[in-house]
C-alpha positions in Angstrom: -1.4 23.5 23.5 -1.2 20.9 20.6 -2.3 17.4 22.0 -1.3 14.5 19.6 -2.0 10.9 20.1 0.2 8.5 18.0 -1.0 4.9 17.3 1.8 2.3 17.3 1.9 -1.4 16.8 4.2 -4.1 18.2 5.0 -6.4 15.2 7.2 -9.5 14.7 10.7 -9.1 13.7 10.7 -9.1 9.9 13.6 -11.7 10.0 11.7 -14.3 12.2 10.0 -17.2 10.8 6.1 -16.7 10.4 3.5 -19.3 10.8 -0.3 -19.6 11.5 -2.3 -21.0 14.4 -5.1 -23.5 14.0 -7.7 -20.6 13.7 -5.7 -19.4 10.7 -4.5 -16.3 12.7 -0.7 -15.4 12.8 1.1 -17.3 15.6 3.2 -14.8 17.5 4.3 -17.2 20.4 8.0 -17.1 20.9 8.6 -14.6 18.1 10.7 -11.6 18.9 8.9 -8.3 18.2 9.6 -4.6 18.1 8.0 -1.2 17.5 7.0 -1.1 13.7 9.6 0.8 11.9 6.9 2.8 10.0 5.4 3.8 13.3 8.8 5.3 14.3 8.2 7.9 11.7 4.8 8.8 13.0 6.3 9.2 16.6 9.1 11.4 15.1 6.7 13.6 13.2 4.6 14.1 16.3 7.7 15.1 18.4 8.8 17.5 15.8 5.3 19.2 15.7 5.2 19.8 19.5 8.8 20.8 19.7 8.1 23.6 17.2 5.3 24.9 19.2 3.9 23.7 22.7 2.2 20.3 23.2 2.3 16.8 24.3 2.5 13.4 22.6 0.7 10.3 24.0 1.2 7.0 22.3 -1.5 4.3 22.0 -1.1 0.5 21.3 -3.4 -2.4 21.2 -2.0 -5.8 21.6 -0.8 -8.5 24.1 1.6 -8.0 27.0 4.7 -7.9 24.7 3.1 -4.8 22.9 4.2 -2.7 26.0 7.7 -2.7 24.4 6.4 -0.7 21.5 5.1 1.9 24.0 8.3 1.9 25.9 10.3 2.7 22.7 8.1 5.5 21.9 8.5 7.0 25.4 12.3 6.6 25.1 12.2 8.6 21.9 10.5 11.4 23.7 6.7 10.8 23.9 5.1 12.0 27.2 2.8 9.4 28.2 1.5 5.9 26.8 -1.7 4.0 26.8 -1.8 0.1 26.3 -5.1 -1.6 25.4 -4.7 -5.2 26.3 -7.5 -7.9 26.3 -7.6 -11.4 25.3 -10.8 -11.0 23.5 -9.0 -8.9 20.9 -7.1 -11.7 19.4 -8.0 -12.4 15.7 -9.6 -9.0 15.3 -9.8 -7.9 11.6 -9.0 -4.4 10.5 -12.7 -3.3 11.2 -12.6 -4.5 14.8 -9.1 -3.0 15.4 -10.4 0.3 14.1 -13.3 0.2 16.6 -11.0 -0.4 19.5 -8.6 2.4 18.5 -11.6 4.7 18.1 -13.1 4.1 21.3 -9.7 4.5 22.9 -9.1 7.7 21.1 -12.5 8.9 22.5 -11.2 8.7 26.0 -8.2 10.9 25.2 -7.9 14.5 24.6 -6.5 15.2 21.0 -6.2 17.7 18.3 -4.2 15.3 16.0 -4.1 11.5 15.6 -1.0 10.2 13.9 -0.4 6.9 12.3 2.5 5.3 10.2 1.6 4.5 6.6 1.1 1.0 7.5 2.3 -1.7 9.8 5.4 -3.7 8.6 3.6 -7.1 9.4 0.2 -6.5 7.7 0.8 -3.6 5.2 -2.9 -2.8 4.7 -2.7 0.8 5.4 -6.4 1.2 6.0 -6.8 1.6 9.7 -6.3 5.5 9.7 -9.1 6.0 7.3 -11.5 3.5 9.2 -10.7 5.3 12.4 -11.4 8.5 10.9 -14.7 7.2 9.6 -15.7 5.9 13.0 -14.9 9.3 14.8 -16.4 11.5 11.9 -13.3 13.5 11.3 -11.2 14.2 8.2 -8.1 12.0 7.4 -5.0 12.8 5.3 -3.0 9.8 4.5 0.5 9.2 3.3 1.9 12.7 4.0 5.5 13.1 3.1 6.1 16.7 4.5 4.0 18.2 7.5 3.9 21.8 8.7 1.8 23.1 11.4 0.9 26.8 11.9 -1.5 27.4 14.8 -4.6 25.2 14.0 -3.7 24.7 10.3 -2.0 21.8 9.2 -0.3 21.7 5.7 0.5 18.3 4.3 2.4 17.5 1.0 1.4 14.1 -0.6 3.6 12.7 -3.3 1.3 10.6 -5.6 2.1 8.6 -8.7 0.8 11.2 -11.1 0.9 14.4 -9.0 2.2 16.2 -5.8 -0.7 17.6 -3.8 -0.7 20.3 -1.0 -3.6 19.8 1.3 -4.8 22.2 4.2 -6.8 21.0 7.0 -7.6 21.8 10.6 -8.0 19.6 13.7 -9.3 17.3 14.9 -7.4 15.4 12.2 -6.3 11.8 11.3 -2.9 11.9 9.7 -0.6 9.0 8.4 2.9 9.8 7.3 5.4 8.0 5.1 9.1 7.3 5.8 10.0 10.4 3.7 9.1 12.8 6.5 12.5 12.4 8.0 14.6 9.8 9.9 13.4 8.7 13.4 15.6 9.7 16.2 17.4 7.1 18.4 16.5 7.1 22.1 19.2 8.9 24.1 20.4 7.5 27.4 18.6 10.5 29.0 15.4 9.6 27.1 15.7 5.9 28.2 16.1 6.9 31.9 13.2 9.4 31.7 10.9 6.9 30.1 11.0 4.9 33.2 9.1 7.6 35.2 6.5 8.1 32.5 3.0 7.1 32.9 1.5 4.2 31.0 -2.2 3.4 31.4 -3.4 -0.1 31.1 -7.0 -0.4 29.6 -9.2 -3.3 28.7 -12.4 -3.6 26.6 -14.6 -2.9 29.5 -12.7 0.4 30.1 -13.7 1.4 26.5 -17.2 0.1 26.9 -16.7 -2.5 24.0 -18.5 -5.9 24.2 -16.1 -8.6 23.7 -18.4 -10.2 21.2 -17.9 -7.3 18.8 -14.1 -8.1 18.4 -12.0 -11.1 17.8 -12.1 -13.9 15.4 -15.8 -14.6 15.6 -16.7 -11.1 15.0 -14.4 -10.6 11.9 -16.1 -9.3 8.8 -13.3 -11.2 6.8 -11.6 -14.5 7.4 -8.6 -16.5 6.2 -10.0 -19.7 4.9 -6.6 -21.3 4.0 -2.9 -20.6 3.8 0.3 -22.2 2.4 4.0 -21.1 2.3 5.1 -20.0 -1.0 7.4 -22.5 -2.5 10.9 -21.2 -2.0 12.6 -19.8 -5.0 15.8 -21.5 -5.9 18.9 -19.7 -7.5 18.8 -20.2 -11.3 21.8 -19.8 -13.5 24.6 -17.5 -12.3 27.3 -16.3 -14.7 30.3 -14.2 -14.2 30.9 -11.3 -16.5 34.1 -11.9 -18.4 33.3 -9.4 -21.2 30.1 -11.1 -22.5 27.8 -10.8 -19.4 25.4 -8.4 -21.1 25.1 -10.5 -24.1 24.4 -13.7 -22.0 21.8 -11.7 -20.1 20.0 -10.8 -23.3 20.2 -14.4 -24.6 18.3 -15.5 -21.4 15.7 -12.9 -21.9 15.3 -13.8 -25.5 14.8 -17.4 -24.6 12.0 -16.3 -22.1 10.3 -14.2 -24.9 11.1 -10.9 -23.0 13.1 -9.8 -26.1 11.8 -10.5 -29.6 13.5 -10.4 -32.9 12.3 -7.6 -35.2 9.6 -5.3 -33.6 8.6 -4.3 -30.2 -27.5 -10.9 -16.2 -25.9 -11.1 -13.5 -25.4 -9.4 -10.3 -23.6 -6.0 -10.6 -20.0 -5.8 -9.7 -18.8 -2.1 -9.1 -15.5 -1.2 -10.4 -14.0 2.2 -9.3 -12.4 3.8 -12.4 -8.6 4.8 -11.9 -7.9 7.5 -14.4 -5.9 10.6 -15.2 -8.2 13.3 -16.8 -10.3 10.6 -18.5 -7.3 8.3 -19.4 -8.3 4.9 -18.1 -5.3 3.0 -16.4 -4.4 -0.5 -17.1 -5.3 -1.8 -13.6 -8.9 -0.6 -14.2 -9.0 -2.8 -17.3 -7.8 -5.7 -15.1 -10.6 -5.0 -12.7 -13.3 -5.0 -15.3 -11.8 -8.3 -16.5 -12.0 -9.9 -13.0 -15.4 -8.5 -12.4 -16.8 -10.5 -15.1 -15.8 -13.6 -13.1 -18.2 -12.5 -10.4 -21.1 -10.8 -12.3 -21.9 -7.9 -14.5 -19.3 -5.1 -14.5 -20.3 -1.6 -13.8 -17.7 1.3 -13.8 -18.0 4.1 -11.2 -16.3 7.2 -12.6 -15.6 10.2 -10.6 -14.7 13.4 -12.6 -16.0 15.5 -15.6 -14.3 13.9 -18.6 -16.2 10.7 -18.8 -16.5 11.1 -22.6 -12.6 10.4 -22.8 -13.2 7.1 -20.9 -16.3 5.8 -22.1 -15.1 4.0 -25.2 -12.2 2.2 -23.3 -14.5 1.3 -20.4 -17.1 -0.2 -22.8 -14.4 -2.1 -24.8 -13.4 -3.9 -21.8 -16.9 -4.9 -20.7 -18.6 -2.2 -18.7 -22.3 -2.6 -18.9 -23.0 0.6 -17.0 -21.0 3.6 -16.3 -22.1 5.5 -13.2 -20.9 9.0 -13.6 -20.3 11.5 -10.5 -19.6 14.8 -11.9 -19.0 17.4 -9.2 -16.1 19.7 -8.5 -16.0 18.4 -5.0 -14.4 15.2 -6.1 -11.3 16.9 -7.2 -11.3 19.7 -4.7 -11.4 17.6 -1.5 -9.8 14.5 -0.5 -11.5 11.1 -0.8 -14.4 11.5 1.6 -16.8 12.8 -1.2 -16.0 9.8 -3.3 -16.4 7.3 -0.2 -19.9 8.8 0.6 -21.0 8.5 -3.1 -19.7 4.9 -3.4 -21.3 3.9 -0.1 -24.6 5.2 -1.3 -24.2 3.4 -4.6 -23.6 0.0 -2.7 -26.6 0.6 -0.7 -28.7 1.3 -3.7 -27.5 -1.6 -6.1 -26.5 -4.3 -3.6 -23.6 -5.3 -5.8 -21.8 -8.8 -5.7 -18.6 -6.9 -4.9 -16.7 -3.7 -5.2 -13.4 -3.7 -6.8 -10.8 -0.9 -6.4 -7.3 -0.5 -7.5 -4.8 -1.1 -4.6 -3.2 2.3 -3.9 -3.1 5.1 -1.6 -6.4 6.7 -2.5 -8.1 3.3 -3.4 -7.5 1.9 0.1 -8.5 5.0 1.8 -11.9 5.0 -0.2 -12.3 1.2 0.5 -11.6 1.7 4.2 -14.3 4.4 4.6 -16.8 2.5 2.5 -16.3 -0.6 4.5 -17.1 1.2 7.7 -20.0 3.1 6.2 -21.6 -0.1 4.8 -20.4 -2.5 7.6 -18.9 -4.6 4.9 -15.8 -6.7 5.2 -12.5 -5.4 3.5 -9.8 -7.3 1.8 -6.8 -5.4 0.5 -3.9 -6.1 -1.9 -5.5 -9.2 -3.4 -3.6 -10.8 -6.2 -6.5 -12.9 -7.4 -10.3 -12.8 -7.1 -12.7 -15.6 -7.9 -16.1 -16.6 -7.4 -16.7 -19.3 -4.9 -19.6 -20.9 -3.0 -21.9 -18.0 -4.0 -19.5 -15.3 -2.7 -15.8 -14.0 -3.4 -12.6 -15.8 -2.6 -9.5 -13.6 -2.8 -5.8 -14.7 -2.7 -3.2 -12.6 -0.9 0.5 -12.8 -0.8 1.6 -11.9 2.8 4.7 -11.8 5.2 6.9 -10.4 2.3 5.6 -12.8 -0.1 6.4 -15.9 2.0 2.9 -17.2 2.4 -0.2 -17.2 0.2 -3.6 -17.0 2.0 -7.2 -17.4 0.7 -9.7 -15.2 2.5 -13.3 -14.3 2.1 -15.8 -11.6 3.3 -18.3 -12.8 6.0 -20.2 -9.6 6.5 -21.8 -7.3 4.1 -20.7 -6.6 0.5 -17.2 -7.8 -0.3 -15.0 -4.7 -0.8 -11.6 -5.7 -2.4 -8.6 -3.7 -3.3 -6.7 -5.4 -6.1 -2.9 -5.2 -7.0 -2.1 -4.2 -10.5 -0.9 -7.0 -12.7 -3.3 -9.5 -11.1 -4.9 -10.3 -14.3 -4.5 -9.7 -18.0 -7.1 -7.3 -19.4 -9.4 -8.9 -21.9 -11.5 -6.9 -24.2 -15.2 -7.9 -24.3 -17.5 -5.3 -25.4 -20.2 -4.2 -22.9 -23.3 -1.9 -23.3 -21.6 1.1 -21.8 -24.7 2.7 -20.7 -23.9 6.1 -19.0 -26.0 7.0 -16.0 -25.4 10.3 -14.2 -25.5 10.1 -10.4 -25.5 12.9 -7.7 -25.5 13.1 -4.0 -25.4 15.7 -1.3 -22.0 15.9 0.0 -21.5 16.4 3.7 -19.7 19.2 5.5 -17.2 16.6 6.8 -16.2 15.7 3.3 -15.1 19.4 2.8 -12.7 19.7 5.8 -9.6 18.5 4.0 -9.0 20.8 0.9 -6.5 20.2 -2.0 -5.0 23.7 -2.2 -2.6 22.9 -5.0 -1.7 19.7 -7.4 1.4 19.7 -9.6 1.2 17.0 -12.2 4.4 15.1 -12.6 6.2 15.1 -16.0 5.6 11.9 -18.0 8.7 9.9 -18.5 7.4 8.0 -21.4 7.8 4.7 -19.5 5.1 2.4 -18.0 3.8 3.2 -14.7 5.9 1.3 -12.1 3.2 -0.9 -10.5 1.5 -1.6 -13.9 4.5 -2.6 -15.9 5.1 -6.1 -17.2 8.9 -5.4 -16.9 10.6 -3.4 -14.2 14.4 -2.6 -14.1 15.6 -1.3 -11.0 18.9 0.3 -9.8 20.4 0.4 -6.3 23.5 1.3 -4.3 25.5 -0.2 -7.1 24.7 2.6 -9.4 26.7 5.1 -7.5 23.8 7.6 -8.0 24.0 7.5 -11.8 20.9 5.5 -13.3 22.0 6.3 -16.9 22.8 2.7 -17.7 19.7 1.4 -15.8 17.3 3.8 -17.6 18.9 3.0 -21.0 18.4 -0.8 -20.5 14.8 -0.2 -19.4 14.0 1.9 -22.4 15.5 -0.8 -24.6 13.0 -3.5 -23.4 10.1 -1.1 -22.8 10.4 -1.4 -18.9 9.5 0.8 -16.0 12.3 2.0 -13.7 12.4 1.4 -10.0 15.0 2.0 -7.2 16.0 0.5 -3.9 15.4 2.3 -0.7 19.3 2.8 -0.4 19.1 4.7 -3.7 16.1 6.8 -2.8 17.4 7.6 0.9 20.7 8.7 -0.8 18.5 11.2 -2.9 19.4 9.4 -6.3 15.9 8.7 -7.3 12.5 9.9 -6.2 10.5 8.0 -3.5 7.6 7.3 -6.0 10.0 4.9 -7.7 11.1 3.0 -4.5 10.4 -0.8 -4.7 10.2 -2.5 -1.3 8.3 -2.7 2.1 8.2 1.1 2.5 7.6 1.8 -1.2 5.8 0.0 -3.9 5.1 -3.7 -4.2 5.5 -4.9 -7.9 4.7 -8.2 -9.4 5.8 -8.0 -13.1 6.6 -10.6 -15.6 10.1 -9.7 -15.3 12.3 -8.0 -12.7 15.7 -6.9 -13.3 17.7 -5.9 -10.1 21.0 -3.9 -10.8 23.4 -3.1 -8.0 20.8 -4.2 -5.2 21.9 -6.5 -2.6 18.4 -8.0 -1.9 17.8 -7.1 1.6 14.6 -8.3 3.2 13.1 -4.9 2.8 13.5 -4.7 -1.0 12.6 -8.5 -1.5 9.2 -7.7 0.3 8.4 -5.5 -2.7 9.5 -7.6 -5.5 10.0 -11.4 -4.9 6.5 -12.4 -6.2 7.7 -11.4 -9.8 7.4 -14.2 -12.3 11.0 -14.0 -13.5 13.9 -12.4 -11.6 17.3 -11.3 -13.1 20.1 -9.6 -11.1 23.4 -7.9 -11.9 25.7 -7.4 -9.1 29.5 -7.4 -8.3 29.1 -9.2 -5.2 28.8 -13.1 -5.9 27.4 -13.4 -2.4 24.6 -10.8 -2.6 21.4 -12.1 -1.2 19.6 -11.2 -4.4 21.2 -14.2 -6.1 19.2 -16.6 -4.0 16.0 -15.4 -5.7 17.2 -15.2 -9.3 16.3 -17.3 -12.5 19.4 -15.8 -14.2 22.3 -13.7 -12.6 25.4 -11.9 -13.9 28.2 -11.3 -11.4 29.7 -8.2 -12.8 29.7 -4.4 -12.8 26.4 -3.0 -14.0 28.4 0.0 -15.7 29.8 -2.7 -18.1 27.0 -5.3 -18.3 24.0 -3.1 -18.9 25.4 -1.0 -21.9 26.5 -4.4 -23.5 22.9 -5.7 -23.0 21.3 -2.6 -24.2 23.4 -2.7 -27.4 22.5 -6.5 -27.8 18.8 -5.8 -27.5 18.9 -3.0 -30.0 20.8 -5.2 -32.5 18.2 -8.0 -32.1 15.4 -5.6 -32.7 17.0 -4.2 -35.7 
């Protein structure tokens, strides 16, 4: 019998107003809540696994009295039992403390598989599964998009930015799933009635053997030092297409310089290099630039093609390049990298560790945080030196608030969003230092059995691009005009959730709360209504332009320039106008 425990979270309704309490924690009083949408996919996946074999599903939540609603919804969907950990001392806990509570609760339950959603819709950190796995000493596979179970073997497909991987693992295992695993079922009347008879255990910290002093605000490894609402965007110029909408759009872009006439000793700071076969990505160069604000940049390179990366890393300031060249770093998931990085942190005592904010980066950061007992901040959009430490800026609650936070315990470990800084070339020494560690048996329990590199589109990577052109339901499934306009201005192509769910564009291009968050210099939304789910992924863009037939579409509330018209007519005209200006 397969025993699965699903971690679920009760979150504020995304449409509710958000605010903070006097202790800089989120004020949830009087705010309607619900089971996090992304956790519904986790419950659904667990139910599918046990329905295909034999097993039982238990749901676990940590939170105040209202969190019982999240358990109740999962039981109505078909879960067999529930556990609710509720203790006032937990209030204000950061990710590290939350993972401690979850891990101790899991230890009291019998499980083969622990399942999480890809993130919570209120926090969007996405690091709790890896932190829990590290505390339990078991493997984790995150962001699975297709899951199959055959006896004790679980096969997971992961769709990354550069490749699609197939991973095999055996339990016990931590697994997080994306919204691409399949639509979550709605509770039936029978399920609703049956849920009333299902057992829900109530636990406190004392039941888990946890000292209240190890959780809560005072025990947090990170803290929010200040917050402020993001100034509301006001609608800019809106024009109605009467045959010249595309031309007017390009005139606006030209005025903003997005279309041009003519042509197209100090303390170490560890920067984990994001690369593809030695080709260093732009976000890594951004991190090297940020690292110089804090100390002396040292690059940490995993893989066997450092010669291809050395010149670029040196050009952008790397004084040292630590190289870990072992087949294990590509054959297995992130645990070998996390073990190596944690050992390097202990050896060098850096001022900070900077990692590109992404699926793998967050998982490495989460494990290193627990291994080194260091505070972790994810999705920073700015990092500065402050008061002898590091101060980070994050955009939270769908971009509606900006918070400044700092690490209070251990080495600051920070994942930074792409486009958070302009890369600046300052030549470093680039001294290469080969490193090696003994990789544990645990690190070899989740093996990558296949990896298929995705075909290059020739366009910028979505999260790195200075310009993003996206299409939505208004494309009708044909992105020809969107792609042509994107190519004319050197942009990446994105898609709305509606377009992705309809099968018109791959999920790896989805912009929004359940896709990628982008913050380019220019974002052009075409045929996208501007629902809150999409806005959460793009509304921090510096300049926003939209084309939509509906003059009452919510997206027009955000734009600096908008065209009310059919994208099938406006975009081809705009593309021709750009080409004409470029000669």
